N, CA, C and O of each residue as an XYZ file, in Angstrom:
600
protein
N      80.513    122.779    157.746
C      79.669    122.525    156.756
C      78.542    123.559    156.498
O      78.002    124.060    157.485
N      78.251    123.823    155.592
C      77.072    124.890    155.415
C      75.576    124.119    155.687
O      75.233    123.052    155.176
N      74.967    124.756    156.410
C      73.255    124.408    156.634
C      72.400    124.861    155.618
O      72.187    126.039    155.335
N      71.871    123.765    155.028
C      70.741    123.732    154.097
C      69.472    124.555    154.280
O      68.648    124.132    155.092
N      69.226    125.657    153.632
C      67.743    126.199    154.060
C      66.540    125.602    153.395
O      65.379    125.904    153.673
N      66.885    124.798    152.566
C      65.572    123.915    151.870
C      65.937    122.504    152.247
O      67.056    122.242    152.689
N      65.004    121.594    152.078
C      65.180    120.593    152.482
C      65.695    119.905    150.802
O      65.371    120.447    149.745
N      66.454    118.755    150.886
C      67.006    118.331    150.091
C      65.728    117.596    148.648
O      65.997    117.288    147.487
N      64.648    117.550    149.247
C      63.209    117.222    148.230
C      62.926    118.633    147.650
O      62.732    118.851    146.454
N      62.923    119.416    148.478
C      62.405    120.760    147.935
C      63.376    121.544    146.764
O      63.015    122.197    145.785
N      64.741    121.222    147.247
C      65.680    121.852    146.400
C      65.604    120.921    144.868
O      65.601    121.455    143.759
N      65.548    119.525    145.101
C      65.198    118.770    143.958
C      63.929    119.476    142.789
O      64.018    119.619    141.569
N      62.802    119.814    143.712
C      61.769    120.131    143.024
C      61.862    121.492    142.274
O      61.423    121.701    141.143
N      62.575    122.489    143.167
C      63.033    123.626    142.507
C      63.920    123.689    141.784
O      64.123    124.874    141.520
N      64.610    123.033    141.279
C      66.169    122.958    140.326
C      65.780    123.186    138.879
O      66.280    124.041    138.148
N      64.647    122.159    138.487
C      64.246    122.494    137.075
C      63.711    124.030    136.649
O      63.855    124.607    135.571
N      63.140    124.423    137.695
C      63.182    125.848    136.836
C      63.896    126.662    137.128
O      63.611    127.771    136.675
N      65.139    126.562    137.991
C      66.038    127.292    138.137
C      66.953    127.278    137.124
O      67.380    128.335    136.661
N      67.416    125.881    136.597
C      68.723    125.672    136.071
C      68.661    126.474    134.628
O      67.591    126.455    134.020
N      69.577    127.043    134.178
C      69.257    127.483    132.790
C      70.704    127.078    131.708
O      71.830    127.559    131.577
N      69.917    125.898    131.048
C      70.719    124.864    130.003
C      71.787    124.211    130.913
O      72.936    124.254    130.474
N      71.618    123.689    131.957
C      71.901    122.198    132.506
C      71.278    121.393    132.861
O      70.102    121.472    133.214
N      72.246    120.075    132.819
C      71.198    119.023    133.188
C      71.954    118.115    134.142
O      73.162    118.318    134.264
N      71.475    117.299    134.718
C      72.128    116.435    135.488
C      73.348    115.646    135.029
O      74.337    115.507    135.748
N      73.220    115.033    133.555
C      74.091    114.278    132.780
C      75.428    115.392    132.097
O      76.261    114.987    131.286
N      75.384    116.622    132.562
C      76.515    117.180    132.538
C      77.652    117.030    133.507
O      78.608    117.798    133.398
N      77.640    116.238    134.315
C      78.547    115.953    135.392
C      79.812    115.829    134.663
O      79.961    115.355    133.537
N      80.954    116.447    135.663
C      82.215    116.249    134.810
C      82.881    114.950    134.806
O      82.671    114.166    135.731
N      83.727    114.632    133.768
C      84.260    113.298    133.876
C      85.199    113.100    134.587
O      86.006    113.986    134.868
N      85.276    111.830    135.036
C      86.621    111.581    135.978
C      87.646    112.193    136.018
O      88.286    112.443    137.039
N      87.913    112.498    134.918
C      89.202    112.796    134.791
C      89.544    114.411    134.788
O      90.712    114.792    134.710
N      88.662    115.144    134.862
C      88.543    116.492    135.122
C      89.049    116.591    136.651
O      88.834    115.629    137.389
N      89.688    117.684    137.125
C      90.098    117.846    138.615
C      88.701    118.592    139.196
O      88.008    119.446    138.643
N      88.549    117.969    140.482
C      87.628    117.864    141.145
C      87.767    118.196    142.725
O      87.009    117.847    143.630
N      88.892    118.930    142.793
C      89.617    118.892    143.988
C      88.656    119.351    145.310
O      88.364    120.547    145.269
N      88.184    118.704    146.326
C      87.546    119.056    147.487
C      86.093    118.862    147.163
O      85.235    119.296    147.932
N      85.722    118.108    145.847
C      84.383    117.779    145.720
C      83.818    116.427    146.093
O      84.274    115.429    145.536
N      82.973    116.334    146.885
C      82.545    114.687    147.295
C      82.426    114.066    145.922
O      82.372    114.795    144.931
N      82.377    112.612    145.812
C      82.429    111.981    144.382
C      80.905    112.087    143.868
O      80.726    111.988    142.654
N      79.984    112.248    144.572
C      78.833    112.442    144.216
C      78.113    113.823    143.657
O      76.963    114.038    143.274
N      79.194    114.604    143.764
C      78.756    116.170    143.371
C      78.296    116.056    142.227
O      78.768    115.183    141.499
N      77.074    117.050    141.680
C      76.653    117.260    140.374
C      76.694    118.476    139.841
O      76.281    119.357    140.595
N      77.108    118.864    138.641
C      77.081    120.318    138.256
C      75.778    120.859    138.307
O      74.859    120.155    137.887
N      75.522    122.057    138.775
C      74.184    122.869    138.680
C      74.356    124.263    138.207
O      74.842    124.994    139.071
N      74.149    124.715    137.310
C      73.852    125.925    136.356
C      72.947    126.798    137.077
O      71.758    126.523    136.911
N      73.212    127.813    137.862
C      72.220    128.989    138.004
C      72.728    130.099    137.296
O      73.896    130.396    137.545
N      72.068    130.829    136.409
C      72.449    131.722    135.385
C      73.733    131.255    134.686
O      73.821    130.205    134.050
N      74.690    132.120    134.864
C      76.112    131.969    133.987
C      77.324    131.392    135.275
O      78.530    131.530    135.071
N      76.830    130.802    136.471
C      77.669    130.388    137.416
C      77.365    128.955    137.447
O      76.226    128.499    137.551
N      78.415    128.286    137.355
C      78.229    126.611    137.677
C      78.912    126.283    139.125
O      80.087    126.351    139.484
N      77.456    125.813    139.976
C      78.096    125.319    141.381
C      77.955    123.800    141.099
O      77.665    123.308    140.009
N      78.264    122.982    142.525
C      78.352    121.831    142.182
C      77.262    121.524    143.814
O      77.295    122.100    144.901
N      76.565    120.602    143.406
C      75.789    119.917    144.658
C      75.811    118.752    145.041
O      75.662    117.830    144.240
N      76.001    118.552    146.342
C      76.209    117.123    146.908
C      75.553    116.953    148.185
O      75.868    117.735    149.082
N      74.688    116.053    148.413
C      74.075    115.946    149.843
C      73.515    117.618    150.422
O      73.639    118.007    151.584
N      73.122    118.125    149.703
C      72.499    119.517    150.192
C      73.493    120.414    150.557
O      73.212    121.336    151.322
N      75.005    120.225    149.966
C      75.691    121.125    150.330
C      76.048    121.670    149.050
O      75.900    120.922    148.084
N      76.602    123.122    148.806
C      76.864    123.694    147.727
C      78.236    124.012    147.559
O      78.828    124.422    148.557
N      78.932    123.890    146.361
C      80.379    124.029    146.172
C      80.535    124.943    145.133
O      79.685    124.945    144.243
N      81.464    125.716    145.088
C      82.010    126.729    144.073
C      83.546    126.421    143.984
O      84.216    126.061    144.952
N      84.026    126.601    142.720
C      85.624    126.824    142.543
C      86.150    128.224    143.306
O      85.795    129.379    143.069
N      87.046    127.772    144.233
C      87.712    129.115    145.032
C      89.053    129.397    144.367
O      89.940    128.544    144.354
N      89.196    130.607    143.812
C      90.566    131.380    143.503
C      90.791    130.530    142.152
O      89.990    129.804    141.562
N      92.401    130.910    141.784
C      92.808    130.177    140.609
C      93.552    128.678    140.963
O      94.283    128.024    140.219
N      93.167    128.402    142.180
C      93.892    126.996    142.308
C      92.546    125.901    142.234
O      92.501    124.834    142.847
N      91.591    126.383    141.431
C      90.466    125.352    141.088
C      89.841    124.657    141.956
O      88.965    123.887    141.563
N      90.173    124.776    143.463
C      89.703    124.125    144.210
C      88.292    124.045    144.789
O      87.972    125.206    145.043
N      87.496    123.378    145.051
C      85.994    123.421    145.496
C      86.038    123.698    146.951
O      86.697    123.007    147.728
N      85.190    124.916    147.377
C      84.825    124.765    148.939
C      83.089    125.033    149.159
O      82.346    125.667    148.409
N      82.762    124.374    150.356
C      81.423    124.678    150.410
C      80.976    126.339    150.448
O      81.838    127.217    150.493
N      79.876    126.566    150.430
C      79.145    127.834    150.047
C      77.933    127.777    150.398
O      77.408    126.664    150.447
N      77.145    128.990    150.742
C      75.756    128.974    151.108
C      75.544    128.689    149.899
O      76.315    128.741    148.940
N      73.856    128.206    149.994
C      73.152    127.917    148.932
C      72.864    129.498    148.098
O      72.662    130.549    148.707
N      72.905    129.354    146.532
C      72.697    130.522    146.004
C      71.501    131.286    146.387
O      70.408    130.788    146.657
N      71.794    132.527    146.389
C      70.513    133.212    146.625
C      69.029    133.081    145.646
O      67.991    133.632    146.010
N      69.089    132.561    144.828
C      67.861    132.119    143.895
C      67.257    130.883    144.324
O      66.067    130.672    144.093
N      68.080    129.937    145.014
C      67.651    128.610    145.401
C      66.890    129.419    147.132
O      65.720    129.356    147.510
N      67.873    129.984    147.709
C      67.283    130.534    149.350
C      65.943    131.377    148.958
O      65.078    131.416    149.834
N      65.699    132.010    147.813
C      64.664    132.949    147.582
C      63.445    132.331    147.563
O      62.396    132.782    148.024
N      63.672    130.952    146.842
C      62.648    130.387    146.083
C      62.018    129.625    147.305
O      60.933    129.062    147.161
N      62.509    129.607    148.193
C      61.713    128.819    149.236
C      60.912    129.995    150.537
O      60.356    129.788    151.616
N      61.185    131.086    149.833
C      60.234    132.253    150.741
C      58.997    131.686    151.087
O      58.640    131.511    152.252
N      58.331    131.394    150.082
C      56.775    131.168    150.130
C      56.749    129.968    151.084
O      55.584    129.708    151.385
N      57.575    129.209    151.619
C      57.116    128.018    152.345
C      57.073    128.414    153.670
O      56.824    127.498    154.454
N      57.301    129.884    154.313
C      57.065    130.261    155.308
C      55.560    131.108    155.402
O      55.260    131.630    156.476
N      54.764    131.199    154.381
C      53.720    131.640    154.326
C      52.705    130.961    154.670
O      53.012    129.769    154.701
N      51.245    131.209    155.046
C      50.115    130.473    155.482
C      48.865    130.727    154.370
O      48.717    131.703    153.635
N      48.064    129.592    154.484
C      46.931    129.830    153.422
C      45.835    130.434    154.294
O      45.483    129.998    155.390
N      45.291    131.612    153.588
C      44.201    132.460    154.368
C      43.402    132.937    153.343
O      43.727    133.525    152.312
N      42.017    132.519    153.872
C      40.649    132.644    152.890
C      39.903    134.007    153.399
O      39.627    133.947    154.597
N      39.579    135.025    152.860
C      38.892    135.957    153.221
C      37.699    135.640    153.685
O      36.944    135.093    152.881
N      37.163    135.906    155.186
C      36.040    135.508    155.290
C      34.568    136.509    155.278
O      33.408    136.167    155.505
N      35.194    138.006    154.882
C      34.204    138.778    154.965
C      34.305    139.346    153.086
O      34.291    140.502    152.664
N      34.373    138.447    152.540
C      34.860    139.039    151.114
C      35.406    140.362    150.985
O      34.830    141.351    150.531
N      36.803    140.261    151.517
C      37.524    141.156    151.145
C      37.898    141.202    149.636
O      37.748    140.337    148.773
N      38.549    142.742    149.541
C      38.754    142.588    147.763
C      40.136    142.273    147.771
O      40.875    142.488    148.732
N      40.562    141.645    146.448
C      42.058    141.459    146.634
C      43.187    142.669    146.750
O      44.402    142.527    146.616
N      42.719    143.469    146.934
C      43.736    144.786    147.392
C      43.487    144.727    148.839
O      44.463    145.032    149.526
N      42.229    144.354    149.570
C      42.337    144.472    150.742
C      43.181    143.160    151.283
O      44.006    143.244    152.192
N      42.930    142.227    150.756
C      43.966    141.080    151.042
C      45.350    141.625    151.153
O      46.094    141.891    152.098
N      45.426    141.694    149.946
C      47.014    142.467    149.715
C      47.625    143.225    150.881
O      48.676    142.894    151.431
N      46.922    144.210    151.190
C      47.473    145.227    152.542
C      46.987    144.110    153.817
O      47.835    144.033    154.706
N      46.053    143.456    153.975
C      46.024    142.881    155.280
C      47.183    141.959    155.265
O      47.712    141.896    156.374
N      47.699    141.285    154.434
C      48.720    140.290    154.164
C      50.323    141.061    154.715
O      51.191    140.719    155.517
N      50.160    142.053    153.950
C      51.534    143.049    154.082
C      51.667    143.506    155.497
O      52.642    143.197    156.181
N      50.594    144.307    155.971
C      50.370    144.187    157.500
C      50.990    143.224    158.569
O      51.902    143.369    159.384
N      50.070    142.084    158.230
C      50.702    141.020    159.137
C      51.959    140.415    158.939
O      52.489    139.836    159.887
N      52.659    140.482    157.537
C      53.901    140.082    157.353
C      54.690    140.815    158.309
O      55.401    140.182    159.090
N      54.653    142.090    158.343
C      55.231    142.972    158.973
C      55.154    142.809    160.476
O      56.178    143.010    161.129
N      54.200    142.516    160.992
C      54.036    142.444    162.245
C      54.592    141.101    162.434
O      55.365    141.158    163.391
N      54.542    139.917    161.944
C      54.906    138.792    162.201
C      56.535    138.880    162.321
O      57.198    138.240    163.138
N      57.000    139.699    161.453
C      58.318    139.924    161.582
C      58.962    140.551    162.813
O      60.007    140.202    163.361
N      58.027    141.674    163.185
C      58.356    142.134    164.545
C      58.300    140.797    165.861
O      59.061    140.653    166.817
N      57.442    140.199    165.566
C      57.347    138.894    166.452
C      58.156    137.888    166.434
O      58.348    137.104    167.364
N      58.638    137.877    165.412
C      59.319    136.670    165.256
C      60.963    136.846    165.378
O      61.634    135.954    165.899
N      61.462    137.853    164.950
C      62.594    138.654    164.807
C      63.168    138.031    163.415
O      64.324    138.326    163.114
N      62.467    137.240    162.611
C      62.671    136.724    161.329
C      62.064    137.557    160.189
O      61.042    138.198    160.434
N      62.711    137.607    158.738
C      61.740    138.221    157.451
C      62.338    136.987    156.504
O      63.501    136.885    156.113
N      61.341    136.168    156.267
C      61.868    135.235    155.128
C      62.023    135.637    153.776
O      62.296    134.805    152.911
N      61.816    137.293    153.423
C      62.030    137.846    152.077
C      63.364    138.217    152.294
O      64.030    138.223    151.259
N      64.021    138.560    153.422
C      65.535    139.378    153.309
C      66.100    138.409    154.368
O      66.090    138.826    155.526
N      66.645    137.043    154.111
C      67.498    136.367    154.930
C      68.658    135.675    153.759
O      68.394    135.200    152.655
N      69.814    135.790    154.337
C      70.826    134.967    153.860
C      70.991    133.778    154.599
O      71.522    132.926    153.887
N      70.759    133.384    155.711
C      70.917    132.395    156.585
C      69.874    131.792    156.873
O      68.836    132.446    156.973
N      69.866    130.270    157.101
C      68.906    129.643    157.467
C      68.142    129.907    158.551
O      68.789    129.630    159.562
N      66.765    130.428    158.876
C      66.392    130.515    160.104
C      66.096    129.273    161.447
O      65.877    128.142    161.013
N      66.087    129.361    162.331
C      65.994    128.768    163.625
C      64.572    128.133    163.375
O      63.720    128.780    162.766
N      64.292    126.722    163.902
C      62.675    126.446    163.646
C      61.988    126.995    164.646
O      60.797    126.705    164.753
N      62.460    127.688    165.359
C      61.816    128.552    166.619
C      61.433    129.980    166.076
O      60.377    130.464    166.483
N      62.114    130.604    165.297
C      61.936    131.653    164.396
C      60.891    131.374    163.397
O      59.864    132.049    163.340
N      61.177    130.236    162.487
C      60.098    130.142    161.609
C      58.738    129.598    162.293
O      57.719    130.127    161.850
N      58.596    128.834    163.086
C      57.273    128.691    163.963
C      56.669    129.903    164.199
O      55.501    130.191    163.938
N      57.447    130.555    164.667
C      56.633    131.875    165.631
C      56.405    133.014    164.555
O      55.484    133.827    164.630
N      57.466    132.973    163.422
C      56.962    133.847    162.349
C      55.415    133.328    161.670
O      54.543    134.194    161.596
N      55.128    132.081    161.238
C      54.030    131.433    160.558
C      52.745    131.880    161.884
O      51.762    132.591    161.674
N      53.103    131.253    163.177
C      52.153    131.644    163.977
C      51.547    133.120    164.223
O      50.342    133.367    164.276
N      52.487    133.966    164.350
C      52.283    135.370    164.397
C      51.518    135.833    163.121
O      50.637    136.673    163.300
N      51.760    135.361    161.775
C      51.081    135.718    160.842
C      49.775    135.145    160.546
O      48.899    135.813    159.995
N      49.615    133.940    160.891
C      48.210    133.187    161.079
C      47.208    134.092    162.053
O      46.113    134.520    161.687
N      47.822    134.307    163.416
C      47.138    134.801    164.542
C      46.705    136.587    163.959
O      45.668    137.137    164.331
N      47.570    137.159    163.160
C      47.180    138.304    162.516
C      45.975    138.335    161.512
O      44.954    139.022    161.533
N      46.449    137.285    160.541
C      45.246    136.882    159.500
C      43.707    136.838    160.248
O      42.693    137.476    159.961
N      43.921    135.929    161.214
C      42.851    135.418    161.775
C      42.454    136.711    162.282
O      41.264    136.744    161.968
N      42.673    137.624    162.778
C      42.653    138.887    163.470
C      41.923    139.564    162.337
O      40.902    140.132    162.723
N      42.084    139.628    161.483
C      41.750    140.747    160.391
C      40.290    140.069    159.527
O      39.754    140.663    158.592
N      39.905    138.975    159.967
C      38.785    137.922    159.537
C      39.184    137.153    158.263
O      38.579    137.225    157.193
N      40.242    136.432    158.501
C      40.527    135.387    157.535
C      40.392    134.037    158.097
O      40.523    133.931    159.317
N      40.126    132.886    157.329
C      40.198    131.709    157.706
C      41.502    131.009    157.604
O      41.848    130.811    156.439
N      42.239    130.623    158.435
C      43.719    130.460    158.142
C      43.709    128.883    158.569
O      43.122    128.350    159.511
N      44.744    128.180    157.335
C      44.911    127.151    157.541
C      46.418    126.655    157.842
O      46.641    125.469    158.084
């Protein structure tokens, strides 16, 4: 079974922004062959690709036999969650926007080195330990650069 990167609630919140021309009402009729799909699977269009989603598992038709198999979440869905690894940091010393961006980039790279996890370049769900280590490292680095971190 494919492990979801994003929680079910977060996926539902993000889907309206990612769907292009699809609605939940476009579910295939019962007469349409849906071999390999759970009964509650619903179509989700991302770009010109039709996926099916059921209980946090993504499905695609495989080959010419039109059998549906579990696949990793589409990259658009995975990357939409990259911001969930960020921390909120307020500049204490009136740092300029440019300085804030530089500090954040520096701290992002340091957090990657500390955690072994890069939230902007991942195809597999991280472990909770990697996620926690990345966020703590990012927060510590930003605090060291004179930011109030929440």
